[in-house]
mmCIF file of the N, C-alpha and C atoms, coordinates in Angstrom:
data_MODEL
# 
_entry.id   MODEL 
# 
loop_
_atom_site.group_PDB 
_atom_site.id 
_atom_site.type_symbol 
_atom_site.label_atom_id 
_atom_site.label_alt_id 
_atom_site.label_comp_id 
_atom_site.label_asym_id 
_atom_site.label_entity_id 
_atom_site.label_seq_id 
_atom_site.pdbx_PDB_ins_code 
_atom_site.Cartn_x 
_atom_site.Cartn_y 
_atom_site.Cartn_z 
_atom_site.occupancy 
_atom_site.B_iso_or_equiv 
_atom_site.pdbx_formal_charge 
_atom_site.auth_seq_id 
_atom_site.auth_comp_id 
_atom_site.auth_asym_id 
_atom_site.auth_atom_id 
_atom_site.pdbx_PDB_model_num 
ATOM 1   N N  . UNK A 1 1  ? 77.751  50.113  99.113  1.00 0.00 ? 1  UNK A N  1 
ATOM 2   C CA . UNK A 1 1  ? 78.311  50.790  100.259 1.00 0.00 ? 1  UNK A CA 1 
ATOM 3   C C  . UNK A 1 1  ? 77.907  50.243  101.352 1.00 0.00 ? 1  UNK A C  1 
ATOM 4   N N  . UNK A 1 2  ? 78.968  50.208  102.312 1.00 0.00 ? 2  UNK A N  1 
ATOM 5   C CA . UNK A 1 2  ? 79.207  49.877  103.500 1.00 0.00 ? 2  UNK A CA 1 
ATOM 6   C C  . UNK A 1 2  ? 77.956  50.400  104.174 1.00 0.00 ? 2  UNK A C  1 
ATOM 7   N N  . UNK A 1 3  ? 77.280  50.024  105.291 1.00 0.00 ? 3  UNK A N  1 
ATOM 8   C CA . UNK A 1 3  ? 76.354  50.472  105.958 1.00 0.00 ? 3  UNK A CA 1 
ATOM 9   C C  . UNK A 1 3  ? 76.704  52.077  106.896 1.00 0.00 ? 3  UNK A C  1 
ATOM 10  N N  . UNK A 1 4  ? 78.194  51.920  107.044 1.00 0.00 ? 4  UNK A N  1 
ATOM 11  C CA . UNK A 1 4  ? 78.918  52.564  108.191 1.00 0.00 ? 4  UNK A CA 1 
ATOM 12  C C  . UNK A 1 4  ? 79.092  53.798  106.893 1.00 0.00 ? 4  UNK A C  1 
ATOM 13  N N  . UNK A 1 5  ? 79.354  53.707  105.639 1.00 0.00 ? 5  UNK A N  1 
ATOM 14  C CA . UNK A 1 5  ? 79.247  54.949  104.747 1.00 0.00 ? 5  UNK A CA 1 
ATOM 15  C C  . UNK A 1 5  ? 78.139  55.589  104.420 1.00 0.00 ? 5  UNK A C  1 
ATOM 16  N N  . UNK A 1 6  ? 76.936  54.597  104.512 1.00 0.00 ? 6  UNK A N  1 
ATOM 17  C CA . UNK A 1 6  ? 75.755  55.123  104.241 1.00 0.00 ? 6  UNK A CA 1 
ATOM 18  C C  . UNK A 1 6  ? 75.344  55.910  105.520 1.00 0.00 ? 6  UNK A C  1 
ATOM 19  N N  . UNK A 1 7  ? 75.577  55.598  106.894 1.00 0.00 ? 7  UNK A N  1 
ATOM 20  C CA . UNK A 1 7  ? 75.605  56.283  107.725 1.00 0.00 ? 7  UNK A CA 1 
ATOM 21  C C  . UNK A 1 7  ? 76.115  57.478  107.887 1.00 0.00 ? 7  UNK A C  1 
ATOM 22  N N  . UNK A 1 8  ? 77.357  57.494  107.363 1.00 0.00 ? 8  UNK A N  1 
ATOM 23  C CA . UNK A 1 8  ? 78.339  59.018  107.324 1.00 0.00 ? 8  UNK A CA 1 
ATOM 24  C C  . UNK A 1 8  ? 77.427  60.044  106.445 1.00 0.00 ? 8  UNK A C  1 
ATOM 25  N N  . UNK A 1 9  ? 76.748  59.344  105.443 1.00 0.00 ? 9  UNK A N  1 
ATOM 26  C CA . UNK A 1 9  ? 76.653  60.302  104.252 1.00 0.00 ? 9  UNK A CA 1 
ATOM 27  C C  . UNK A 1 9  ? 75.195  60.680  104.692 1.00 0.00 ? 9  UNK A C  1 
ATOM 28  N N  . UNK A 1 10 ? 74.371  60.026  105.395 1.00 0.00 ? 10 UNK A N  1 
ATOM 29  C CA . UNK A 1 10 ? 73.321  60.428  105.695 1.00 0.00 ? 10 UNK A CA 1 
ATOM 30  C C  . UNK A 1 10 ? 73.453  61.572  106.850 1.00 0.00 ? 10 UNK A C  1 
ATOM 31  N N  . UNK A 1 11 ? 74.551  61.493  107.874 1.00 0.00 ? 11 UNK A N  1 
ATOM 32  C CA . UNK A 1 11 ? 74.664  62.466  108.977 1.00 0.00 ? 11 UNK A CA 1 
ATOM 33  C C  . UNK A 1 11 ? 75.160  63.632  108.167 1.00 0.00 ? 11 UNK A C  1 
ATOM 34  N N  . UNK A 1 12 ? 76.337  63.650  106.976 1.00 0.00 ? 12 UNK A N  1 
ATOM 35  C CA . UNK A 1 12 ? 76.439  64.557  106.592 1.00 0.00 ? 12 UNK A CA 1 
ATOM 36  C C  . UNK A 1 12 ? 75.534  65.429  105.714 1.00 0.00 ? 12 UNK A C  1 
ATOM 37  N N  . UNK A 1 13 ? 74.510  64.836  105.132 1.00 0.00 ? 13 UNK A N  1 
ATOM 38  C CA . UNK A 1 13 ? 73.398  65.578  104.455 1.00 0.00 ? 13 UNK A CA 1 
ATOM 39  C C  . UNK A 1 13 ? 72.527  66.177  105.398 1.00 0.00 ? 13 UNK A C  1 
ATOM 40  N N  . UNK A 1 14 ? 72.475  65.855  106.601 1.00 0.00 ? 14 UNK A N  1 
ATOM 41  C CA . UNK A 1 14 ? 71.278  66.188  107.497 1.00 0.00 ? 14 UNK A CA 1 
ATOM 42  C C  . UNK A 1 14 ? 71.960  67.398  108.105 1.00 0.00 ? 14 UNK A C  1 
ATOM 43  N N  . UNK A 1 15 ? 73.717  67.591  108.465 1.00 0.00 ? 15 UNK A N  1 
ATOM 44  C CA . UNK A 1 15 ? 74.128  68.492  108.917 1.00 0.00 ? 15 UNK A CA 1 
ATOM 45  C C  . UNK A 1 15 ? 74.666  69.320  107.716 1.00 0.00 ? 15 UNK A C  1 
ATOM 46  N N  . UNK A 1 16 ? 74.550  69.306  106.756 1.00 0.00 ? 16 UNK A N  1 
ATOM 47  C CA . UNK A 1 16 ? 74.770  69.851  105.731 1.00 0.00 ? 16 UNK A CA 1 
ATOM 48  C C  . UNK A 1 16 ? 75.069  71.715  105.598 1.00 0.00 ? 16 UNK A C  1 
ATOM 49  N N  . UNK A 1 17 ? 73.781  72.262  106.117 1.00 0.00 ? 17 UNK A N  1 
ATOM 50  C CA . UNK A 1 17 ? 73.982  73.747  106.553 1.00 0.00 ? 17 UNK A CA 1 
ATOM 51  C C  . UNK A 1 17 ? 74.927  74.231  107.066 1.00 0.00 ? 17 UNK A C  1 
ATOM 52  N N  . UNK A 1 18 ? 75.034  73.401  108.623 1.00 0.00 ? 18 UNK A N  1 
ATOM 53  C CA . UNK A 1 18 ? 76.079  73.806  109.418 1.00 0.00 ? 18 UNK A CA 1 
ATOM 54  C C  . UNK A 1 18 ? 77.322  73.870  109.156 1.00 0.00 ? 18 UNK A C  1 
ATOM 55  N N  . UNK A 1 19 ? 77.726  72.494  108.089 1.00 0.00 ? 19 UNK A N  1 
ATOM 56  C CA . UNK A 1 19 ? 78.846  72.458  108.058 1.00 0.00 ? 19 UNK A CA 1 
ATOM 57  C C  . UNK A 1 19 ? 79.239  73.355  106.728 1.00 0.00 ? 19 UNK A C  1 
ATOM 58  N N  . UNK A 1 20 ? 78.136  73.845  105.974 1.00 0.00 ? 20 UNK A N  1 
ATOM 59  C CA . UNK A 1 20 ? 78.852  74.858  105.104 1.00 0.00 ? 20 UNK A CA 1 
ATOM 60  C C  . UNK A 1 20 ? 79.011  76.036  105.492 1.00 0.00 ? 20 UNK A C  1 
ATOM 61  N N  . UNK A 1 21 ? 77.976  76.161  106.464 1.00 0.00 ? 21 UNK A N  1 
ATOM 62  C CA . UNK A 1 21 ? 78.202  77.770  107.050 1.00 0.00 ? 21 UNK A CA 1 
ATOM 63  C C  . UNK A 1 21 ? 79.422  77.887  107.981 1.00 0.00 ? 21 UNK A C  1 
ATOM 64  N N  . UNK A 1 22 ? 79.821  76.879  108.799 1.00 0.00 ? 22 UNK A N  1 
ATOM 65  C CA . UNK A 1 22 ? 81.314  76.745  109.140 1.00 0.00 ? 22 UNK A CA 1 
ATOM 66  C C  . UNK A 1 22 ? 82.320  76.723  108.139 1.00 0.00 ? 22 UNK A C  1 
ATOM 67  N N  . UNK A 1 23 ? 82.581  75.977  107.248 1.00 0.00 ? 23 UNK A N  1 
ATOM 68  C CA . UNK A 1 23 ? 83.373  76.234  106.192 1.00 0.00 ? 23 UNK A CA 1 
ATOM 69  C C  . UNK A 1 23 ? 83.424  77.826  105.404 1.00 0.00 ? 23 UNK A C  1 
ATOM 70  N N  . UNK A 1 24 ? 82.337  78.376  105.387 1.00 0.00 ? 24 UNK A N  1 
ATOM 71  C CA . UNK A 1 24 ? 82.071  79.715  104.801 1.00 0.00 ? 24 UNK A CA 1 
ATOM 72  C C  . UNK A 1 24 ? 82.615  80.545  106.082 1.00 0.00 ? 24 UNK A C  1 
ATOM 73  N N  . UNK A 1 25 ? 82.336  80.614  107.042 1.00 0.00 ? 25 UNK A N  1 
ATOM 74  C CA . UNK A 1 25 ? 83.088  81.264  108.196 1.00 0.00 ? 25 UNK A CA 1 
ATOM 75  C C  . UNK A 1 25 ? 84.467  81.392  108.490 1.00 0.00 ? 25 UNK A C  1 
ATOM 76  N N  . UNK A 1 26 ? 85.223  79.790  108.195 1.00 0.00 ? 26 UNK A N  1 
ATOM 77  C CA . UNK A 1 26 ? 86.642  79.737  108.104 1.00 0.00 ? 26 UNK A CA 1 
ATOM 78  C C  . UNK A 1 26 ? 87.094  80.448  107.210 1.00 0.00 ? 26 UNK A C  1 
ATOM 79  N N  . UNK A 1 27 ? 86.618  80.414  105.737 1.00 0.00 ? 27 UNK A N  1 
ATOM 80  C CA . UNK A 1 27 ? 87.153  80.984  104.736 1.00 0.00 ? 27 UNK A CA 1 
ATOM 81  C C  . UNK A 1 27 ? 87.301  82.477  104.692 1.00 0.00 ? 27 UNK A C  1 
ATOM 82  N N  . UNK A 1 28 ? 86.033  83.309  105.260 1.00 0.00 ? 28 UNK A N  1 
ATOM 83  C CA . UNK A 1 28 ? 86.469  84.798  106.021 1.00 0.00 ? 28 UNK A CA 1 
ATOM 84  C C  . UNK A 1 28 ? 87.270  84.937  106.784 1.00 0.00 ? 28 UNK A C  1 
ATOM 85  N N  . UNK A 1 29 ? 87.302  84.088  108.027 1.00 0.00 ? 29 UNK A N  1 
ATOM 86  C CA . UNK A 1 29 ? 88.503  84.459  108.813 1.00 0.00 ? 29 UNK A CA 1 
ATOM 87  C C  . UNK A 1 29 ? 89.712  84.222  108.407 1.00 0.00 ? 29 UNK A C  1 
ATOM 88  N N  . UNK A 1 30 ? 90.195  83.087  107.470 1.00 0.00 ? 30 UNK A N  1 
ATOM 89  C CA . UNK A 1 30 ? 91.542  83.152  106.802 1.00 0.00 ? 30 UNK A CA 1 
ATOM 90  C C  . UNK A 1 30 ? 91.971  84.390  105.899 1.00 0.00 ? 30 UNK A C  1 
ATOM 91  N N  . UNK A 1 31 ? 90.623  84.802  105.062 1.00 0.00 ? 31 UNK A N  1 
ATOM 92  C CA . UNK A 1 31 ? 91.225  86.107  104.538 1.00 0.00 ? 31 UNK A CA 1 
ATOM 93  C C  . UNK A 1 31 ? 91.635  87.340  105.256 1.00 0.00 ? 31 UNK A C  1 
ATOM 94  N N  . UNK A 1 32 ? 90.632  87.588  106.456 1.00 0.00 ? 32 UNK A N  1 
ATOM 95  C CA . UNK A 1 32 ? 90.896  88.319  107.313 1.00 0.00 ? 32 UNK A CA 1 
ATOM 96  C C  . UNK A 1 32 ? 92.231  88.394  108.000 1.00 0.00 ? 32 UNK A C  1 
ATOM 97  N N  . UNK A 1 33 ? 92.193  87.398  108.197 1.00 0.00 ? 33 UNK A N  1 
ATOM 98  C CA . UNK A 1 33 ? 94.029  86.931  108.784 1.00 0.00 ? 33 UNK A CA 1 
ATOM 99  C C  . UNK A 1 33 ? 94.912  87.375  107.855 1.00 0.00 ? 33 UNK A C  1 
ATOM 100 N N  . UNK A 1 34 ? 94.735  86.820  106.471 1.00 0.00 ? 34 UNK A N  1 
ATOM 101 C CA . UNK A 1 34 ? 95.993  86.916  105.505 1.00 0.00 ? 34 UNK A CA 1 
ATOM 102 C C  . UNK A 1 34 ? 95.966  88.460  105.339 1.00 0.00 ? 34 UNK A C  1 
ATOM 103 N N  . UNK A 1 35 ? 94.849  89.278  105.307 1.00 0.00 ? 35 UNK A N  1 
ATOM 104 C CA . UNK A 1 35 ? 94.953  90.757  105.070 1.00 0.00 ? 35 UNK A CA 1 
ATOM 105 C C  . UNK A 1 35 ? 95.732  91.283  106.295 1.00 0.00 ? 35 UNK A C  1 
ATOM 106 N N  . UNK A 1 36 ? 95.742  90.978  107.275 1.00 0.00 ? 36 UNK A N  1 
ATOM 107 C CA . UNK A 1 36 ? 96.261  91.545  108.636 1.00 0.00 ? 36 UNK A CA 1 
ATOM 108 C C  . UNK A 1 36 ? 97.583  91.343  108.495 1.00 0.00 ? 36 UNK A C  1 
ATOM 109 N N  . UNK A 1 37 ? 97.988  89.848  108.157 1.00 0.00 ? 37 UNK A N  1 
ATOM 110 C CA . UNK A 1 37 ? 99.538  89.380  107.919 1.00 0.00 ? 37 UNK A CA 1 
ATOM 111 C C  . UNK A 1 37 ? 100.310 90.473  106.647 1.00 0.00 ? 37 UNK A C  1 
ATOM 112 N N  . UNK A 1 38 ? 99.220  90.400  105.588 1.00 0.00 ? 38 UNK A N  1 
ATOM 113 C CA . UNK A 1 38 ? 99.797  91.421  104.705 1.00 0.00 ? 38 UNK A CA 1 
ATOM 114 C C  . UNK A 1 38 ? 99.958  92.882  105.073 1.00 0.00 ? 38 UNK A C  1 
ATOM 115 N N  . UNK A 1 39 ? 99.344  93.202  105.752 1.00 0.00 ? 39 UNK A N  1 
ATOM 116 C CA . UNK A 1 39 ? 99.790  94.586  106.335 1.00 0.00 ? 39 UNK A CA 1 
ATOM 117 C C  . UNK A 1 39 ? 100.610 94.946  107.319 1.00 0.00 ? 39 UNK A C  1 
ATOM 118 N N  . UNK A 1 40 ? 100.853 93.845  108.008 1.00 0.00 ? 40 UNK A N  1 
ATOM 119 C CA . UNK A 1 40 ? 101.973 93.827  109.184 1.00 0.00 ? 40 UNK A CA 1 
ATOM 120 C C  . UNK A 1 40 ? 103.429 93.620  108.343 1.00 0.00 ? 40 UNK A C  1 
ATOM 121 N N  . UNK A 1 41 ? 103.198 92.735  107.314 1.00 0.00 ? 41 UNK A N  1 
ATOM 122 C CA . UNK A 1 41 ? 104.493 92.765  106.453 1.00 0.00 ? 41 UNK A CA 1 
ATOM 123 C C  . UNK A 1 41 ? 104.988 93.759  105.501 1.00 0.00 ? 41 UNK A C  1 
ATOM 124 N N  . UNK A 1 42 ? 104.012 94.386  105.063 1.00 0.00 ? 42 UNK A N  1 
ATOM 125 C CA . UNK A 1 42 ? 104.208 95.599  104.304 1.00 0.00 ? 42 UNK A CA 1 
ATOM 126 C C  . UNK A 1 42 ? 104.541 96.812  105.155 1.00 0.00 ? 42 UNK A C  1 
ATOM 127 N N  . UNK A 1 43 ? 103.820 97.070  106.476 1.00 0.00 ? 43 UNK A N  1 
ATOM 128 C CA . UNK A 1 43 ? 104.312 97.937  107.338 1.00 0.00 ? 43 UNK A CA 1 
ATOM 129 C C  . UNK A 1 43 ? 105.694 97.720  107.575 1.00 0.00 ? 43 UNK A C  1 
ATOM 130 N N  . UNK A 1 44 ? 106.161 96.359  107.877 1.00 0.00 ? 44 UNK A N  1 
ATOM 131 C CA . UNK A 1 44 ? 107.208 96.365  108.520 1.00 0.00 ? 44 UNK A CA 1 
ATOM 132 C C  . UNK A 1 44 ? 108.407 96.592  107.533 1.00 0.00 ? 44 UNK A C  1 
ATOM 133 N N  . UNK A 1 45 ? 108.173 96.282  106.283 1.00 0.00 ? 45 UNK A N  1 
ATOM 134 C CA . UNK A 1 45 ? 109.314 96.485  105.243 1.00 0.00 ? 45 UNK A CA 1 
ATOM 135 C C  . UNK A 1 45 ? 109.314 98.274  105.400 1.00 0.00 ? 45 UNK A C  1 
ATOM 136 N N  . UNK A 1 46 ? 107.836 98.861  105.192 1.00 0.00 ? 46 UNK A N  1 
ATOM 137 C CA . UNK A 1 46 ? 108.030 100.357 105.419 1.00 0.00 ? 46 UNK A CA 1 
ATOM 138 C C  . UNK A 1 46 ? 108.675 100.942 106.483 1.00 0.00 ? 46 UNK A C  1 
ATOM 139 N N  . UNK A 1 47 ? 108.518 100.493 107.706 1.00 0.00 ? 47 UNK A N  1 
ATOM 140 C CA . UNK A 1 47 ? 109.284 100.889 108.904 1.00 0.00 ? 47 UNK A CA 1 
ATOM 141 C C  . UNK A 1 47 ? 110.733 100.774 108.393 1.00 0.00 ? 47 UNK A C  1 
ATOM 142 N N  . UNK A 1 48 ? 111.210 99.213  108.127 1.00 0.00 ? 48 UNK A N  1 
ATOM 143 C CA . UNK A 1 48 ? 112.478 99.008  108.099 1.00 0.00 ? 48 UNK A CA 1 
ATOM 144 C C  . UNK A 1 48 ? 113.091 100.121 107.114 1.00 0.00 ? 48 UNK A C  1 
ATOM 145 N N  . UNK A 1 49 ? 112.161 99.984  105.677 1.00 0.00 ? 49 UNK A N  1 
ATOM 146 C CA . UNK A 1 49 ? 112.864 101.152 105.157 1.00 0.00 ? 49 UNK A CA 1 
ATOM 147 C C  . UNK A 1 49 ? 113.221 102.479 105.514 1.00 0.00 ? 49 UNK A C  1 
ATOM 148 N N  . UNK A 1 50 ? 111.949 103.258 105.952 1.00 0.00 ? 50 UNK A N  1 
ATOM 149 C CA . UNK A 1 50 ? 112.301 104.360 106.604 1.00 0.00 ? 50 UNK A CA 1 
ATOM 150 C C  . UNK A 1 50 ? 113.347 104.669 107.877 1.00 0.00 ? 50 UNK A C  1 
ATOM 151 N N  . UNK A 1 51 ? 113.386 103.439 108.530 1.00 0.00 ? 51 UNK A N  1 
ATOM 152 C CA . UNK A 1 51 ? 114.673 103.353 109.927 1.00 0.00 ? 51 UNK A CA 1 
ATOM 153 C C  . UNK A 1 51 ? 115.863 103.743 108.969 1.00 0.00 ? 51 UNK A C  1 
ATOM 154 N N  . UNK A 1 52 ? 116.103 102.772 107.953 1.00 0.00 ? 52 UNK A N  1 
ATOM 155 C CA . UNK A 1 52 ? 117.211 102.638 107.077 1.00 0.00 ? 52 UNK A CA 1 
ATOM 156 C C  . UNK A 1 52 ? 117.778 104.269 106.454 1.00 0.00 ? 52 UNK A C  1 
ATOM 157 N N  . UNK A 1 53 ? 116.613 104.576 106.349 1.00 0.00 ? 53 UNK A N  1 
ATOM 158 C CA . UNK A 1 53 ? 116.814 106.114 105.422 1.00 0.00 ? 53 UNK A CA 1 
ATOM 159 C C  . UNK A 1 53 ? 117.246 107.105 106.761 1.00 0.00 ? 53 UNK A C  1 
ATOM 160 N N  . UNK A 1 54 ? 116.380 106.777 107.706 1.00 0.00 ? 54 UNK A N  1 
ATOM 161 C CA . UNK A 1 54 ? 116.836 107.819 108.780 1.00 0.00 ? 54 UNK A CA 1 
ATOM 162 C C  . UNK A 1 54 ? 118.348 107.591 109.234 1.00 0.00 ? 54 UNK A C  1 
ATOM 163 N N  . UNK A 1 55 ? 118.815 106.201 109.285 1.00 0.00 ? 55 UNK A N  1 
ATOM 164 C CA . UNK A 1 55 ? 120.105 106.249 109.736 1.00 0.00 ? 55 UNK A CA 1 
ATOM 165 C C  . UNK A 1 55 ? 121.228 106.515 108.948 1.00 0.00 ? 55 UNK A C  1 
ATOM 166 N N  . UNK A 1 56 ? 120.982 106.367 107.638 1.00 0.00 ? 56 UNK A N  1 
ATOM 167 C CA . UNK A 1 56 ? 121.708 106.780 106.610 1.00 0.00 ? 56 UNK A CA 1 
ATOM 168 C C  . UNK A 1 56 ? 121.864 108.431 106.314 1.00 0.00 ? 56 UNK A C  1 
ATOM 169 N N  . UNK A 1 57 ? 120.694 109.253 106.848 1.00 0.00 ? 57 UNK A N  1 
ATOM 170 C CA . UNK A 1 57 ? 120.674 110.651 106.884 1.00 0.00 ? 57 UNK A CA 1 
ATOM 171 C C  . UNK A 1 57 ? 121.250 111.323 108.031 1.00 0.00 ? 57 UNK A C  1 
ATOM 172 N N  . UNK A 1 58 ? 121.741 110.499 109.086 1.00 0.00 ? 58 UNK A N  1 
ATOM 173 C CA . UNK A 1 58 ? 122.368 111.242 110.189 1.00 0.00 ? 58 UNK A CA 1 
ATOM 174 C C  . UNK A 1 58 ? 123.534 112.013 109.459 1.00 0.00 ? 58 UNK A C  1 
ATOM 175 N N  . UNK A 1 59 ? 123.971 112.914 110.495 1.00 0.00 ? 59 UNK A N  1 
ATOM 176 C CA . UNK A 1 59 ? 125.149 113.586 110.449 1.00 0.00 ? 59 UNK A CA 1 
ATOM 177 C C  . UNK A 1 59 ? 126.498 113.042 111.010 1.00 0.00 ? 59 UNK A C  1 
ATOM 178 N N  . UNK A 1 60 ? 127.499 112.820 110.474 1.00 0.00 ? 60 UNK A N  1 
ATOM 179 C CA . UNK A 1 60 ? 128.661 112.323 111.060 1.00 0.00 ? 60 UNK A CA 1 
ATOM 180 C C  . UNK A 1 60 ? 128.975 112.896 112.408 1.00 0.00 ? 60 UNK A C  1 
ATOM 181 N N  . UNK A 1 61 ? 129.356 112.763 113.366 1.00 0.00 ? 61 UNK A N  1 
ATOM 182 C CA . UNK A 1 61 ? 129.368 113.478 114.515 1.00 0.00 ? 61 UNK A CA 1 
ATOM 183 C C  . UNK A 1 61 ? 130.989 112.984 114.825 1.00 0.00 ? 61 UNK A C  1 
ATOM 184 N N  . UNK A 1 62 ? 131.870 114.227 115.491 1.00 0.00 ? 62 UNK A N  1 
ATOM 185 C CA . UNK A 1 62 ? 133.368 114.149 115.849 1.00 0.00 ? 62 UNK A CA 1 
ATOM 186 C C  . UNK A 1 62 ? 132.863 114.092 117.288 1.00 0.00 ? 62 UNK A C  1 
ATOM 187 N N  . UNK A 1 63 ? 133.232 113.360 118.122 1.00 0.00 ? 63 UNK A N  1 
ATOM 188 C CA . UNK A 1 63 ? 133.059 113.285 119.653 1.00 0.00 ? 63 UNK A CA 1 
ATOM 189 C C  . UNK A 1 63 ? 134.000 114.054 120.361 1.00 0.00 ? 63 UNK A C  1 
ATOM 190 N N  . UNK A 1 64 ? 134.765 114.741 119.762 1.00 0.00 ? 64 UNK A N  1 
ATOM 191 C CA . UNK A 1 64 ? 135.829 115.463 120.391 1.00 0.00 ? 64 UNK A CA 1 
ATOM 192 C C  . UNK A 1 64 ? 135.249 116.745 120.501 1.00 0.00 ? 64 UNK A C  1 
ATOM 193 N N  . UNK A 1 65 ? 134.444 117.089 119.468 1.00 0.00 ? 65 UNK A N  1 
ATOM 194 C CA . UNK A 1 65 ? 133.835 118.546 119.553 1.00 0.00 ? 65 UNK A CA 1 
ATOM 195 C C  . UNK A 1 65 ? 132.480 118.538 120.080 1.00 0.00 ? 65 UNK A C  1 
ATOM 196 N N  . UNK A 1 66 ? 131.760 117.487 120.771 1.00 0.00 ? 66 UNK A N  1 
ATOM 197 C CA . UNK A 1 66 ? 130.808 117.569 121.427 1.00 0.00 ? 66 UNK A CA 1 
ATOM 198 C C  . UNK A 1 66 ? 130.201 118.383 122.264 1.00 0.00 ? 66 UNK A C  1 
ATOM 199 N N  . UNK A 1 67 ? 131.292 118.597 123.604 1.00 0.00 ? 67 UNK A N  1 
ATOM 200 C CA . UNK A 1 67 ? 131.115 119.215 124.612 1.00 0.00 ? 67 UNK A CA 1 
ATOM 201 C C  . UNK A 1 67 ? 132.058 120.495 124.504 1.00 0.00 ? 67 UNK A C  1 
ATOM 202 N N  . UNK A 1 68 ? 131.236 121.591 125.086 1.00 0.00 ? 68 UNK A N  1 
ATOM 203 C CA . UNK A 1 68 ? 131.893 122.869 125.424 1.00 0.00 ? 68 UNK A CA 1 
ATOM 204 C C  . UNK A 1 68 ? 131.157 123.685 126.229 1.00 0.00 ? 68 UNK A C  1 
ATOM 205 N N  . UNK A 1 69 ? 131.945 124.714 126.959 1.00 0.00 ? 69 UNK A N  1 
ATOM 206 C CA . UNK A 1 69 ? 131.635 125.014 127.877 1.00 0.00 ? 69 UNK A CA 1 
ATOM 207 C C  . UNK A 1 69 ? 131.253 126.712 127.830 1.00 0.00 ? 69 UNK A C  1 
ATOM 208 N N  . UNK A 1 70 ? 130.306 127.324 128.445 1.00 0.00 ? 70 UNK A N  1 
ATOM 209 C CA . UNK A 1 70 ? 129.639 128.473 127.982 1.00 0.00 ? 70 UNK A CA 1 
ATOM 210 C C  . UNK A 1 70 ? 130.742 129.333 129.243 1.00 0.00 ? 70 UNK A C  1 
ATOM 211 N N  . UNK A 1 71 ? 130.217 130.820 129.181 1.00 0.00 ? 71 UNK A N  1 
ATOM 212 C CA . UNK A 1 71 ? 130.944 131.575 130.190 1.00 0.00 ? 71 UNK A CA 1 
ATOM 213 C C  . UNK A 1 71 ? 130.862 131.537 131.766 1.00 0.00 ? 71 UNK A C  1 
ATOM 214 N N  . UNK A 1 72 ? 129.465 130.677 132.010 1.00 0.00 ? 72 UNK A N  1 
ATOM 215 C CA . UNK A 1 72 ? 129.195 130.332 133.294 1.00 0.00 ? 72 UNK A CA 1 
ATOM 216 C C  . UNK A 1 72 ? 129.772 128.896 133.733 1.00 0.00 ? 72 UNK A C  1 
ATOM 217 N N  . UNK A 1 73 ? 130.344 128.265 133.063 1.00 0.00 ? 73 UNK A N  1 
ATOM 218 C CA . UNK A 1 73 ? 131.050 126.799 133.434 1.00 0.00 ? 73 UNK A CA 1 
ATOM 219 C C  . UNK A 1 73 ? 129.937 125.787 133.276 1.00 0.00 ? 73 UNK A C  1 
ATOM 220 N N  . UNK A 1 74 ? 128.949 126.018 132.290 1.00 0.00 ? 74 UNK A N  1 
ATOM 221 C CA . UNK A 1 74 ? 127.702 125.000 132.075 1.00 0.00 ? 74 UNK A CA 1 
ATOM 222 C C  . UNK A 1 74 ? 128.248 124.318 130.846 1.00 0.00 ? 74 UNK A C  1 
ATOM 223 N N  . UNK A 1 75 ? 128.528 122.992 130.823 1.00 0.00 ? 75 UNK A N  1 
ATOM 224 C CA . UNK A 1 75 ? 128.514 122.310 129.759 1.00 0.00 ? 75 UNK A CA 1 
ATOM 225 C C  . UNK A 1 75 ? 127.538 122.183 128.875 1.00 0.00 ? 75 UNK A C  1 
ATOM 226 N N  . UNK A 1 76 ? 127.813 122.409 127.514 1.00 0.00 ? 76 UNK A N  1 
ATOM 227 C CA . UNK A 1 76 ? 126.598 122.324 126.663 1.00 0.00 ? 76 UNK A CA 1 
ATOM 228 C C  . UNK A 1 76 ? 126.990 121.547 125.765 1.00 0.00 ? 76 UNK A C  1 
ATOM 229 N N  . UNK A 1 77 ? 126.111 120.432 125.138 1.00 0.00 ? 77 UNK A N  1 
ATOM 230 C CA . UNK A 1 77 ? 126.522 119.788 124.146 1.00 0.00 ? 77 UNK A CA 1 
ATOM 231 C C  . UNK A 1 77 ? 126.280 120.205 122.895 1.00 0.00 ? 77 UNK A C  1 
ATOM 232 N N  . UNK A 1 78 ? 127.180 120.034 121.922 1.00 0.00 ? 78 UNK A N  1 
ATOM 233 C CA . UNK A 1 78 ? 126.779 121.016 120.532 1.00 0.00 ? 78 UNK A CA 1 
ATOM 234 C C  . UNK A 1 78 ? 127.074 119.801 119.305 1.00 0.00 ? 78 UNK A C  1 
ATOM 235 N N  . UNK A 1 79 ? 126.547 120.158 118.277 1.00 0.00 ? 79 UNK A N  1 
ATOM 236 C CA . UNK A 1 79 ? 126.754 119.419 117.061 1.00 0.00 ? 79 UNK A CA 1 
ATOM 237 C C  . UNK A 1 79 ? 127.096 120.033 115.896 1.00 0.00 ? 79 UNK A C  1 
ATOM 238 N N  . UNK A 1 80 ? 128.498 119.737 115.194 1.00 0.00 ? 80 UNK A N  1 
ATOM 239 C CA . UNK A 1 80 ? 128.772 120.485 114.286 1.00 0.00 ? 80 UNK A CA 1 
ATOM 240 C C  . UNK A 1 80 ? 128.390 119.802 112.725 1.00 0.00 ? 80 UNK A C  1 
ATOM 241 N N  . UNK A 1 81 ? 127.851 120.660 112.254 1.00 0.00 ? 81 UNK A N  1 
ATOM 242 C CA . UNK A 1 81 ? 127.485 120.275 110.612 1.00 0.00 ? 81 UNK A CA 1 
ATOM 243 C C  . UNK A 1 81 ? 128.725 120.291 109.972 1.00 0.00 ? 81 UNK A C  1 
ATOM 244 N N  . UNK A 1 82 ? 129.051 119.419 108.779 1.00 0.00 ? 82 UNK A N  1 
ATOM 245 C CA . UNK A 1 82 ? 129.987 119.540 107.858 1.00 0.00 ? 82 UNK A CA 1 
ATOM 246 C C  . UNK A 1 82 ? 129.288 119.175 106.563 1.00 0.00 ? 82 UNK A C  1 
# 
């Protein structure tokens, strides 16, 4: 082995605890980020599905029958169910 490789190996061996601790911490961070991304994706699909369900459930509205006037002349919006 060249002297440079030997020096690098000695340096690695001397700092092995720090290097392993850093790698372990990065694995935990990646797991947490993965879980958060998974929650966001699943929540987004859930929200999208619920929103689509609510849009499909809305009643059809005929805009010509939306506004009526009461006996005092006030305009009252109304929705007719069919």
